[in-house]
C-alpha positions as CSV (number, residue, x, y, z in Angstrom):
1,X,79.2,85.1,121.0
2,X,79.4,81.7,122.9
3,X,82.7,81.6,124.3
4,X,84.8,78.3,125.1
5,X,86.4,77.7,128.4
6,X,89.7,78.1,126.7
7,X,88.9,81.3,125.1
8,X,87.5,82.7,128.3
9,X,90.4,81.5,130.5
10,X,93.1,82.6,128.1
11,X,91.9,86.1,127.1
12,X,89.0,87.2,129.3
13,X,89.6,85.8,132.9
14,X,91.6,87.7,135.8
15,X,92.2,91.0,133.8
16,X,94.1,93.6,135.7
17,X,94.0,96.4,133.0
18,X,91.7,96.8,129.9
19,X,92.4,99.5,127.4
20,X,89.9,100.8,124.9
21,X,91.6,101.7,121.7
22,X,94.9,100.4,120.2
23,X,96.1,103.7,118.6
24,X,99.2,105.6,119.7
25,X,97.8,106.5,123.0
26,X,96.4,102.9,123.8
27,X,99.6,101.1,122.8
28,X,102.0,103.5,124.7
29,X,99.5,103.4,127.8
30,X,99.8,99.6,127.7
31,X,103.7,99.7,127.4
32,X,103.9,102.0,130.5
33,X,101.5,99.8,132.4
34,X,103.6,96.6,131.6
35,X,106.9,98.7,132.8
36,X,105.1,99.5,136.0
37,X,103.4,96.2,136.6
38,X,105.5,93.3,135.0
39,X,103.1,90.7,136.0
40,X,99.7,92.3,135.2
41,X,97.3,90.8,132.7
42,X,96.7,93.6,130.3
43,X,94.3,93.5,127.2
44,X,93.5,96.1,124.7
45,X,90.0,96.1,122.8
46,X,90.1,97.5,119.4
47,X,86.8,98.3,117.2
48,X,88.8,97.8,113.9
49,X,90.7,95.2,111.9
50,X,93.8,97.7,112.3
51,X,93.9,100.6,114.8
52,X,90.9,102.6,114.0
53,X,90.5,106.3,114.3
54,X,93.3,108.4,113.3
55,X,96.5,106.4,114.4
56,X,96.9,104.6,111.1
57,X,95.3,107.1,108.9
58,X,97.1,110.5,109.7
59,X,99.5,112.4,107.4
60,X,102.5,111.6,109.4
61,X,103.5,115.1,110.2
62,X,106.0,115.4,113.1
63,X,104.9,118.9,113.9
64,X,104.0,121.2,116.8
65,X,102.0,124.0,115.0
66,X,102.4,126.3,112.1
67,X,103.0,130.0,112.8
68,X,99.5,130.8,111.8
69,X,98.1,128.0,114.1
70,X,100.1,129.3,117.0
71,X,98.8,132.8,116.3
72,X,95.4,131.6,116.2
73,X,95.6,129.8,119.3
74,X,97.0,132.7,121.2
75,X,93.5,134.4,120.3
76,X,91.7,131.8,122.3
77,X,94.1,130.6,125.0
78,X,96.4,132.5,127.2
79,X,100.2,132.8,126.3
80,X,101.1,130.3,129.1
81,X,98.7,127.7,127.8
82,X,99.9,127.9,124.3
83,X,103.6,127.7,125.5
84,X,102.7,124.5,127.5
85,X,100.8,123.1,124.3
86,X,103.9,123.4,122.2
87,X,106.4,122.3,124.8
88,X,104.3,119.2,125.3
89,X,104.0,118.4,121.6
90,X,107.7,118.8,121.3
91,X,108.5,116.6,124.2
92,X,106.0,114.1,122.9
93,X,107.8,114.0,119.6
94,X,111.1,113.3,121.3
95,X,109.6,110.6,123.3
96,X,108.2,109.0,120.2
97,X,111.7,109.0,118.4
98,X,113.3,107.9,121.5
99,X,111.1,104.8,122.2
100,X,111.0,103.5,118.6
101,X,114.1,105.1,116.9
102,X,114.2,107.5,113.9
103,X,115.0,104.4,111.5
104,X,111.9,102.4,112.6
105,X,109.6,105.4,112.0
106,X,111.5,106.8,109.0
107,X,111.9,110.3,110.8
108,X,113.1,112.9,108.3
109,X,113.7,116.4,109.0
110,X,113.0,118.3,105.7
111,X,111.3,121.3,107.5
112,X,107.8,122.4,107.4
113,X,106.5,125.2,105.3
114,X,103.5,127.4,105.6
115,X,102.1,128.9,102.3
116,X,99.6,131.6,101.7
117,X,97.3,131.8,98.6
118,X,96.7,135.3,97.0
119,X,93.4,135.4,98.9
120,X,95.2,135.2,102.2
121,X,97.0,138.6,102.0
122,X,95.8,139.8,105.6
123,X,97.0,136.3,107.2
124,X,100.2,136.6,105.2
125,X,101.1,140.0,106.3
126,X,100.2,139.0,110.0
127,X,102.4,135.9,110.0
128,X,105.5,137.7,108.3
129,X,105.3,140.7,110.8
130,X,105.2,138.3,113.9
131,X,108.0,135.8,113.0
132,X,110.6,137.8,115.3
133,X,108.0,138.0,118.2
134,X,107.0,134.3,118.1
135,X,110.5,133.2,117.8
136,X,111.3,135.1,121.0
137,X,108.2,133.7,122.7
138,X,109.5,130.1,121.8
139,X,113.1,130.5,122.6
140,X,112.8,129.3,126.1
141,X,111.6,125.9,124.5
142,X,113.7,125.5,121.6
143,X,116.9,127.7,122.5
144,X,117.0,129.0,118.9
145,X,114.7,130.7,116.3
146,X,112.0,128.1,114.8
147,X,110.5,130.2,112.0
148,X,112.2,131.9,108.9
149,X,111.0,133.6,106.0
150,X,111.9,131.8,102.8
151,X,111.0,132.3,99.1
152,X,109.0,129.9,97.2
153,X,111.6,127.3,95.8
154,X,109.2,124.6,94.9
155,X,107.6,126.3,92.0
156,X,104.0,126.2,93.6
157,X,101.6,128.5,91.8
158,X,98.8,130.9,93.0
159,X,100.7,131.5,96.2
160,X,102.2,134.7,97.7
161,X,106.2,135.1,97.3
162,X,107.4,134.2,100.7
163,X,106.7,130.9,102.7
164,X,107.4,130.6,106.6
165,X,109.8,127.7,107.3
166,X,109.5,125.9,110.6
167,X,113.0,124.4,110.9
168,X,112.1,121.9,113.5
169,X,109.2,120.3,111.7
170,X,109.9,116.6,110.3
171,X,107.8,113.9,108.8
172,X,107.6,110.0,109.6
173,X,106.1,107.0,108.0
174,X,102.8,106.4,110.0
175,X,102.5,102.9,109.0
176,X,106.0,102.0,110.2
177,X,105.5,103.7,113.4
178,X,102.2,101.9,114.2
179,X,103.9,98.6,113.3
180,X,106.8,99.2,115.4
181,X,104.6,100.1,118.2
182,X,102.3,97.0,117.8
183,X,105.4,94.7,117.7
184,X,106.7,96.1,121.0
185,X,103.3,95.4,122.6
186,X,102.9,92.1,121.4
187,X,106.6,91.3,122.5
188,X,105.4,92.5,125.9
189,X,102.7,89.9,126.4
190,X,99.8,92.3,126.0
191,X,96.9,90.9,124.2
192,X,94.9,92.9,121.5
193,X,91.3,91.8,120.7
194,X,90.5,93.3,117.2
195,X,87.0,93.7,115.7
196,X,85.4,94.4,119.2
197,X,83.6,97.5,119.8
198,X,82.7,98.5,123.5
199,X,79.2,99.5,123.8
200,X,79.0,100.3,127.5
201,X,80.6,99.8,130.9
202,X,79.5,99.6,134.4
203,X,81.3,100.5,137.7
204,X,81.3,97.7,140.2
205,X,82.9,97.7,143.8
206,X,86.0,96.0,142.8
207,X,86.3,96.8,139.1
208,X,84.4,97.4,136.0
209,X,82.1,95.3,133.8
210,X,82.6,96.1,130.1
211,X,80.1,95.2,127.4
212,X,81.2,94.9,123.9
213,X,79.4,93.7,120.7
214,X,81.2,90.4,121.1
215,X,81.1,89.4,124.8
216,X,81.1,90.8,128.3
217,X,84.2,90.9,130.6
218,X,85.3,92.2,134.0
219,X,88.5,94.1,134.6
220,X,90.1,95.8,137.6
221,X,90.8,99.0,135.9
222,X,89.6,100.3,132.6
223,X,91.6,103.0,130.6
224,X,89.7,104.8,127.6
225,X,92.0,105.9,124.8
226,X,89.3,106.1,121.9
227,X,90.1,109.9,121.1
228,X,87.5,110.7,118.3
229,X,85.0,108.1,119.6
230,X,85.4,109.2,123.3
231,X,82.0,111.0,123.3
232,X,80.4,107.5,122.5
233,X,81.5,106.5,126.1
234,X,80.0,109.5,127.7
235,X,83.2,111.6,128.0
236,X,82.2,115.2,127.6
237,X,84.0,118.2,126.2
238,X,85.3,116.2,123.1
239,X,83.8,115.8,119.8
240,X,84.8,114.0,116.6
241,X,86.2,115.6,113.4
242,X,86.7,113.6,110.2
243,X,89.9,114.5,108.3
244,X,89.8,113.4,104.5
245,X,93.1,112.3,102.8
246,X,94.3,111.5,99.2
247,X,97.6,110.4,97.8
248,X,99.1,110.3,94.4
249,X,100.5,107.6,92.3
250,X,104.5,107.9,92.2
251,X,105.4,111.1,90.3
252,X,108.7,110.9,88.3
253,X,111.2,113.4,89.3
254,X,109.3,114.8,92.2
255,X,111.5,117.4,93.8
256,X,109.1,118.4,96.6
257,X,110.4,117.4,100.0
258,X,109.0,118.6,103.3
259,X,105.6,119.2,105.0
260,X,103.5,122.0,104.1
261,X,100.5,123.9,105.7
262,X,97.9,126.2,104.2
263,X,94.9,128.2,105.6
264,X,96.0,127.9,109.3
265,X,96.6,124.2,109.2
266,X,93.2,123.4,107.5
267,X,95.1,122.0,104.4
268,X,98.3,120.1,104.5
269,X,100.5,118.0,102.1
270,X,103.9,116.3,102.2
271,X,106.2,114.2,99.9
272,X,106.2,110.3,100.5
273,X,107.8,107.8,98.3
274,X,107.7,110.0,95.2
275,X,104.1,110.6,95.8
276,X,102.2,113.8,97.2
277,X,99.9,113.1,100.2
278,X,97.2,115.8,100.8
279,X,94.6,116.2,103.3
280,X,92.3,118.7,105.1
281,X,89.1,120.7,103.8
282,X,87.2,120.1,107.2
283,X,86.5,123.9,107.3
284,X,84.5,123.7,104.2
285,X,81.6,122.0,106.1
286,X,82.4,121.7,109.8
287,X,78.9,120.2,110.5
288,X,79.2,117.5,108.0
289,X,82.8,116.6,109.1
290,X,81.7,116.5,112.8
291,X,81.2,112.7,112.6
292,X,82.5,109.3,113.6
293,X,81.6,107.9,110.2
294,X,84.6,107.2,107.7
295,X,84.1,108.4,104.1
296,X,84.7,111.0,101.7
297,X,82.7,113.9,100.4
298,X,82.5,115.3,96.8
299,X,83.0,118.9,98.0
300,X,86.2,118.2,100.0
301,X,87.7,115.8,97.5
302,X,87.1,118.1,94.6
303,X,88.8,121.0,96.7
304,X,91.8,118.8,97.4
305,X,92.0,117.7,93.6
306,X,92.0,121.5,92.5
307,X,94.7,122.3,95.0
308,X,96.9,119.6,93.3
309,X,96.2,121.1,90.0
310,X,96.2,124.9,90.8
311,X,98.9,124.9,93.5
312,X,101.1,121.9,94.3
313,X,101.5,120.1,90.8
314,X,101.0,122.7,88.3
315,X,101.6,121.5,84.6
316,X,102.5,118.0,86.1
317,X,100.5,115.0,85.0
318,X,99.3,112.9,88.1
319,X,96.9,110.3,89.1
320,X,95.2,109.9,92.5
321,X,95.6,106.4,93.8
322,X,94.1,106.2,97.2
323,X,91.5,108.4,99.3
324,X,90.7,107.5,102.9
325,X,89.7,109.5,106.1
326,X,90.4,109.4,109.9
327,X,88.5,110.5,112.9
328,X,90.0,113.0,115.2
329,X,89.1,114.1,118.9
330,X,88.8,117.8,119.2
331,X,87.3,120.7,121.2
332,X,87.4,124.4,121.3
333,X,90.1,123.8,124.0
334,X,93.2,122.2,122.8
335,X,94.4,120.8,126.0
336,X,94.1,116.9,126.2
337,X,91.8,115.3,128.7
338,X,93.8,112.9,131.1
339,X,91.9,112.1,134.0
340,X,90.3,109.7,136.5
341,X,86.6,109.4,135.7
342,X,85.7,107.0,138.8
343,X,87.3,104.8,141.1
344,X,88.3,102.4,138.4
345,X,87.9,104.1,135.2
346,X,90.4,106.6,133.5
347,X,90.8,108.3,130.2
348,X,93.4,110.1,127.9
349,X,91.5,111.5,125.0
350,X,91.2,114.8,122.9
351,X,94.3,115.0,121.1
352,X,93.3,117.9,118.8
353,X,94.7,116.6,115.7
354,X,98.1,116.2,117.2
355,X,98.4,112.6,117.9
356,X,101.6,111.8,116.3
357,X,103.2,114.7,118.5
358,X,101.7,114.1,121.7
359,X,100.2,110.4,121.6
360,X,103.0,108.8,123.4
361,X,103.1,111.4,126.0
362,X,99.3,111.2,126.7
363,X,99.5,107.3,126.9
364,X,102.3,107.5,129.4
365,X,100.5,110.1,131.5
366,X,97.2,108.0,131.3
367,X,99.0,104.9,132.6
368,X,100.6,107.1,135.5
369,X,97.3,108.2,136.8
370,X,97.3,104.6,138.5
């Protein structure tokens, strides 16, 4: 692209901080930088028309982990690491609510329920038998029991008799959350350049040269907040994971309220505006879903539809209105990567599918590396 003098002077000259990615992490990083450096010139480069990746595509769960997910994490992480993860997710959710307000993000506390299908008897037995022990483990963080055994009151079919309720799990409107964040950023004199993909960057003595598919710029500091796309910029120990989602048309008289998890969190659904939003299925084909390409597969979409028919909405007529996908950043280790890469380059990535919970906190930590 050939830039005019005005374009270069206004947007691309004398840049103090350049952030790659206008998702939850990138926007919170920008706001924190503005607080720390009131007169700095800050720009954000975003590959999509809207914030791309997962920030505008997630299910809007204000959660910190179902009981089976936590038990699973205890098999691969130390107890101290798991408690640190949960504490960070919970603190991140409180920061999100504090920064934007519950009304702006439509925060609702209906609780989160874990369901078990009739083929999950071993997991079901393990979870029920570990409720008291896990509540005891989490008491230093939450000061009260988190998980309770509850009967299936929602008329779900083909599941075992009891569900496990997380009393502290809520839900938000993802679109409202991102709109509120974007408004705060724009009101803080932070420029966002959309439809601009960063292809590479080069460290220089006094800053960084950033090459995009539209132009090249120089910046004093570069902060990478691309999460699922981090590996494309050479950040190790993080890989993409696609999550497929669908939503029904409004269902008259829908009585389901809350967030719901099945199969260690690989499937999840919730109510929103008299609709059911359902996502997951990555475990059906990990290899195919390890991608930065958006899209849906027949295998996953058929499984999601069967779950609507066989479990969630038995004998209820429904129509699927929208299908989409998002790209998460994950690894076998669930701790996020917030670090300095070189003298002038920093990153905050690998949110492990918990962007709503920890995105605000990771963005703040990223800015505080400076």
